[in-house]
N, C-alpha and C positions, 0 to 999 in steps of 0.2 A: 376301335377306336385307333386311329391311328395317328400319333402323338410322338413328335421326331425331340430329340435334344435340342433343336432348339426352335419348337416350337414351347418346347419348356419354358429356356429362359425367356423367350416374346413375354410368353403369359408371366412367370411373377417379376419381371421388369416393370411390367403395367401395372401389376399387384401392389409392389413396390413404391410404386409412383403414388398410386391412388390411396392406399392405406398407411403411407408416412407422411401427405399431403399435409403440410405446405411444405418441406422441409424440400423435397427435388428444387422448388418455387426458389428457395433462398438458400440457396453453398455455403453463405458464409454469415451464417448463424446455427443456432442451438440450441438445444433447450433451457429451458430455465430451467439450471440446475449444476452445481459445484461441480458432479463429477464430469461431467461433460468439460472444464477447464481442466481437469486434471490430468485425462487425458491424450486435451491437446500437447500438455509438458509433456507425457511420456513420449510421445512422436517426436517430436520436437526436440528433445534429449536426445534419445537412439539418432536422430539423424546427424544431432551437432556432434555429438562425440563419434560416431564411425567417422567422422572425417578427422577431427582435432586429436583423435586419444582415447583410442577403440581398448586400448589394456584398459582403461579404467574407466568402462561403459557404467557400470555398477554404482559408480560414486557420482550420484546426481547433488545438483547444486541445491538442493534444499537440506532444510536440518540444519546446515554448518553448527559443527565441526563432525557431523557423525558422516561415516565412511557406511558403502552399497546401501545408499539410500534410494534408489528406483526400487528394491530387492526387499522394500517394506510394502510392496505392493503387488501386483501381478505387474511385471514389467511390459507386456503384449510387444512382445522383443521383435515375433515377429511380423506384426502389424508396421512396426517399425520400421524393420531393414525393407519390406514391400514399400513407404509412402517418403522414404530417406530422399530416394534420387526424384521424387518429382518436387520434394523442396528444395533440392540440393538445384534444382532447374528454375525455383524461383516462387513454386506456388506455397500461396498462405497453408498454414499448418490446418485452420478449418475446415476451408476443403480439402484437404486431403482425410481429415477426421469423417465429415460425412461422406465419401465418398466410399470410405472403409466401411461405415454404418449401414450404407444401404447396400452396400454391394456384400454383408454378411446375409439378409432378407434373400437376395436371389440365388445365393447359392446353399444357404441351409433350402428352400427350396428346391434347389439342384437336386444336392447329395441326400435329399430324401427320397424326388421321385428316383435318382437313377437307384438307387438299393431296394425301394419298393419296385421295380420295375422287374430287377435280376427277381427277387424272391416270389414274383406273382406271377408275371408274365404280362402282367395288363395295365398298358400307360395310364389306361384312366385311372388305375387306384393308384400308381405314383405320382399321378397329377397333382388327386384330393389329400396325398398323403404329402406332399410337400408343404402342399398351403397349411393344412394344421399346425406342419412343422416352424413354417417360415413366418407366420402371423397369430399365432393365438397368445390368448393373454400375457403369457409372462414375457414373451419376446416384447412388448410394449412396456410393459411393469419395468424392465431394465433398459431401454431405450438409449439413457445416456451411460451406461455402462459396456463402452469398449468391448471389454475380456468376457461378456457373457454373451454379448449377441454374436460374437466369432463363433457357434458352437459347429459351424459349418463339417467340420473334417471328421465330425464321429462319424456320419454316415458315408461319409466317401471311406474313413477307414473300415467299418462293415462291410460295405458294397467289395472292395478289396479280396477282405476275407472270405469272403464265400465264393468271391470269383477263384480264388486261389484252393479253394477245396476243389471247383471242379476244372482246375486246369494243370495244377502241380507245377505252375511256371514258378519260377523262383523270381521275377520280375512283380509278378502279382502279390508275392509275399512281404516283398521288400516295399512295395507299396504304401500298404497297410500299415506295416512299420513308420513308413515315414506317414500320411496320414495322421495319424495316431502321437507322434512328433510333432506335429504341425499343429495339434490341439493343443500341448504340453507346452508347447510356444509362443504360443494365441489366450489360455486362460487356467493358472494352473487349478484353477476350482474343479475345471471341468475334464481334466485328466484323469484328475485324483477320483470324480463320483466316476470316469469311463473307467477305468482300470480297476475300481471298486467292482462293478456292472460285469466289466469283462471276465475278473477273477468264474463267477457261475455262468456267465453267457455261453462263453467261448467250450466250456468243454463239452456242457446240453448242447452243442451246436455240433461239435466234433462227434456226439453219441448217436445225433441224429443220421449224421452222414455216413459209406458205403465204407467197411473195412481200409478197402483197396484205395478210397479217397483219402481217408483220413495219411494213414501210408506216406502218398504220392507227395499231403500240404506238408508233414513234418516238417521237412526240413526250410520249403521258402517260409513260412508261418515263423521257425525260425530265428528264421534269417533274422526279419521283422522284424521279432521283437528286440533280437540283441542289439538293432539299428538304432531302436527306440530307446532301449536303456539307454545306451552309450548316450547318445544327444541330449534326453534331458538328465543324464546325470551329469553330464560336464553344466549344463542350463544352473543346476539346483544349486549348483556349489555356495555361491553370492547369496541363496536362499537360508543355507545352513548358521552361513556367516552374523546374518541379518537378523536369523531365531535368535543366537545367543544373545543379542542387544535389549530384543525388544519383548521377548518370554514369547507365551503362551495365550490362547484368549482364555474370557471369564467363565467359568459354567454359569455366572448368571449371565452374561451377552448370548453364549452357546442356546440358553432356553428360552430368552426371547426371543431367536430371528427360526428359529425349530416349529414347522408348518403342522398342523390339525389337519383332520381329516372334511373342515368346512372350509377352508382354503382353498378345496381344489374344484369349489363352487364360486371362488371371488374370481371375479370379471375385473378390468379396467372400468374405473369409474368413466371413463371419458368414452367407454364401447356403446355404439348405436343400438344394440340389440337387450345387454342383457346390464349395463351401469347402472338404471335403476336401480336394477331388481338388486343385483350380489353385487354392485362393485364397492359395497359397503364393507362387504361381510372380513376382505382380508387389508389390511395395513401394506404397503410397501415393500417390496422383499417376500409376500404372502400371496398371487395372487395367479393363481395356477389352474385356470379352468383350461382344460383343451376346446373347450364346445362341445354341447350335447351333442351334434352329429357325430364328434370323434369317438364320444362315449357310447354311440348306439352301436357305429359303426366297427366299435371294438365286440362288445356282446356278442355282435353279429359274428365274429371271427373265433369267438371262443365258444360260442354252440357246440357243444357235440355235432359228432366225432370233429378229436381234433388229431392234428398230425404233430410230428416230433415238434418244427421248426417253430410254429403257433406256440404247443406248450412252452417251448424256451422263452421266447419273446415275453411271455405275460407274465414268467415267473424272474422273469430280468425288472419287471413290470414290478413286481407284488414291492419284490426289494429293492428298487429306486424310491419307492413310494414310502417303505417303511423307516430307512438313510433321513429321506426329508423330516420324518415324526423327530428326528433325532434322540433327546433325551425318553419323549411317548414311545421308544419306538423298541424294537427286540432286537436287530442287528444295531440302530442306528447309536442305538446307546452305547453298546460294547464299541463300538468303534468309535465313540469320544472317549471314551474309560482306555483302551487298547490302544491305540495307534495317533503314532506323532503328528501322522497325517491330518486326521480331523479334528485333534483337541487347537490345530492352528486355523482353522477356519471359523469364520465369525457365522456365515450365514449358512446355516447344510440345507436351507430349502432351496438354496438355488440350484440343487442337485435335479430341480425343477423342467430346464431346460434337458437332462435324460432320459426324464417322466415325460418331456413330451414325445423325445423321439422312438421312443419306444411302444407309444400309445398312438401316433401316427403311424409305425410300420401293424401294428394290431389294426386299426383302419383300413389301413391299405389291404391287408387281407381279409377284411370286411367287406368291401368293395367288390372284390377278385370275388370273390362269395356268392356277393348279391348278383353282381351280373352277368355271373354265369347260369345260374339259375332263369335265366331270360333268354329265353330261345331264339326272337324274332332282334338280328340284327340291330333295327334303326331304333327300335322301344330301348334295347342295351346303350344305347349311342346319350337318346333322352337319358334316362335314367342318369345316366353319368354326369354328363353335363345339369342336370337336376344337383345332385349332390355335393359336386364342386361348387355352382353357384351359391347354395345353402352352408357349405362352410364357409362360404368369401365374408358371405355377409354376415353371421356369425363372430368376424372377424374386422367389422369395418367402427372406424374412428371417427370421435368431430376431432377437426383439424390440431393439431398441438399449437401450446405458443411455443413461440420463440424469439430469439433476442438477438439481435446483432452482436459481433466478436468483434472486435480491434483487431486490425492488419498491420498497423503501425505504431510505434510506439506511444503513447501521450507525452504533455511538456515533460515531466520530472523525469522518464524515465531516459528518452530521448537528451536530454544535461547528462545523467548519470553514465551514459555509453561516452561523455568527451572528457570525465572525470577519471584518476587513477582505480586501477582496480582494486575491489574491497571487498567486504563482508557487508552486506547489508540489512537491519529492522526494520519492516513494516510494521506499523502501527496503525489500529489499535492490533495486538495479539491477542488472542483468545483467551479472556477471563484476565487481561492486564485490567478489567477495570470495573467487571463486572460480578466481580470475585463467585467467579465460579470456573467449573473447569469444559463447562460446554464447545464443543467442536467450534471453534470460529471460520465459519463458513466462509469468509472472506477472505482465507488463508489462500484458499484454492484460486482466486483469483489473484493475489500476489505471487503464488508459485507459477501461473501461468506469464503475467508481467515477467517476471524473472527471463523469460525468453528471449525478451527484446534486447538485453543486456550482460547477461548470461554472470551475472555478479552471484557468488555464493551466497545464500539468503540461509537467515537461521530461522524465519516459516520454514511452513512446508505443510502439506496435504498431500495425503496419505491412509494407507490400512493402520498403518501401526506410529503412534508418539516416542519417538524415541526418549529415553530419560534424559539425556540433553537437552532437549524443547522444554518441556515440561517442570524441571527444576528451574528454566529461565523462565518461565511461565510464572513461577511463583516466586521470586528472586525480583519481577520487573512489573509486580501487581500496583504498589503506588505510583507509576511513572507519573509524570516526565519528575521522578525527585530524582535528589541526586545518588543515592544506592541504587537505583534503576539502570540510572546508566553506566553506574561504574558496574553495575553485573553486565551490558552489554561493554563495557573495553572491556571487561578479562574475558568477554567470551571471542572477542577480537572485531566485534564492529568497528567499522571505519560512517558506516551511513545510516541515519533515522530517518524515515521517508515519514508523514503521518498526515493521513486520508479526513479530511472532512466528511466523503460521503459515509467512512465506517464509522465516525465516532460522533454523527449529529456535530447542526454550528455550534449549541450550545458549549456542549462539551471540548468541541474543538478549542474553540475561542480561548478556554480556557488553558488549557495543555497548549498551546502556540503562547501562549503571555508567560508561564512559566519554563517555558525551555527558551525564551527570548533575556527570561531575566539569568541564564545559566552565565558564566562565562565560558566554558570550556569548550563552547559549540558556536560555530559558523553557521548562519544559518543563509541558507539559498532558498529563493520564491518569493511570492509562491506562483506557485504552477495550479493549467488550470485544468480539472478532470471531467467534462462534462461540464454540469453549475455546481458544481464544487471549486474548493479551493487543494491545496496537496503543499505542503511545506518540507524543503530537506533541510535536516543539519547534516554537518560532519564533525565528528569527536575530531579536538585537538591533539 
């Protein structure tokens, strides 16, 4: 079956528009999830800082007065650099963000298509593998996570690795390293996992190659590896500084997000085929089901006799699954105990992207093996189409819920833009009136809203909270007391913004009465925020 690169791209574009519906029809809306707003802040900050002060790129305006706050979570630097010119030309960040998200589905499909076609020589097998990698349950479980969706560079790096083995060209080796570096600049989680698997997979693949091919490829692959190491070594410098501030993940948190065998049967609840059956097996972060067709095709690939390449990918897959088990696994437990990189990872089950890639490669081998047994070309074509359709049907999702994103500043932020620059505290802060330390998800909206003014804010939303913020939360739990306002003043806060939307009407009214009774505050507003009110106060 003749499937060109352009055919594959067109197919993956159509499937992306269909399976993520109605996203393509609402490019200024995002899923109802706070991480989407955080990603939009990251893209906006990178575009803003590249033009204004690139030397301090990682000193985000959140969690004031902490430094390197962009490094408290994945910076998505590559996505930010690619998206910056569009935002400089006036494109709203929500549009840039959604284009990034949708592009990851197309590029993941294309990357696996090219890799699988290279390995099997069968374009139809590549097409099936690309559908599995781009649209399985794991991908939709992480739909609001731009960095985890950006897994496309792994198959491109492996593709160039295999081409380097064949050609021995320096350019191919450098491209293998470049794509690996792109993966690290797009998602630190995935480059940690990809590098871990590469420690096993690369030697196995080299061992399966002729000796002369290994000799030819040694220098190009070494150059590519060196290029990747230099780029990522420089990129990770701010993360080492940030680690000194925020520390490592707790063992309890890591255990909570480790996968188990049952999670490889967990589909998304919104999946049309399996949602009612297996959608409640795994919670968010633990939906790793690749699809039954992919599993069957993997079994076909591993049915004896085996060649060394299939065996190499099978061993790498087994290792990745073990790592996803975290403390329950063998290698996974050792990595968490003895490597600093893994002690900084909250959700080891996110290696599911690597598991999915390796499973898709094996599914390609299985598809190629199945089609090779069919002598009639017309029958083989029908079988290939049927397999591709079955894989697609397994990925069908009910339409997702979206919400529109404000692309212009609300009244209070339009007012703030015309005030002298100063530090902002947005209220309510997490736990400031709930008397606990639950993550305040409205902080993601405050973080996004800060892009309209670029004032530094004491609030923030990220993978870690710095001690300065947790300390401030503890000192302001009785807000709006004089003691809480004093704590804000000591932190350098100049403006306090109070939101009825997040307090609730009764609590908001009580807070406003107490603030209006203070003599060292200057009140502004009320401003409107949809059907809710907002008040701003300036500390005198």
